[in-house]
C-alpha angles and dihedrals in degrees: 000000000000122000108260095187119092121202105244091213089065096048114123106236097195094089107039100186138349123195114192125357119011093240144297131260117239128174117258110217118249116262095029087112125206122348130188133210107286096033112145112234134196129204116244105210093194095060099022089231137110124261133184113279116259117185097224100039117048133358121258109269106175146331128258114246094184138039119255140174118209096171094120102024149342112302134184118252128189110235138186118268130203114297093036117132109203129192105254090207089066097054115123126193100041141048105234093203089061103030106053093165090074091068091048094046094049091044088054088056092049097257116128126200122213128168115242120179 
């Protein structure tokens, strides 16, 4: 029988809780470069692909749950879906103390941020 107990000290605190599917693959637009887990992403309606979040351009749409490199072409990236609770300390691409709209935009898409240390 497999061990059903997980050592809490080894638990990855980036994704705090996921209810439902693990995530969904979306295409990351070419020339966005490398992204890491926790990167805020926006949806580009013109191309139908994801781009890195920029405060003044497009609202936050989701959070990357995998690393990707779109330097030379469009690549799939696993992203958070509604009912995901993500560790706000692991967010990349915005300073949450200065950019309060990120929390509102993600909340509107069903993604909740909670700080886990």
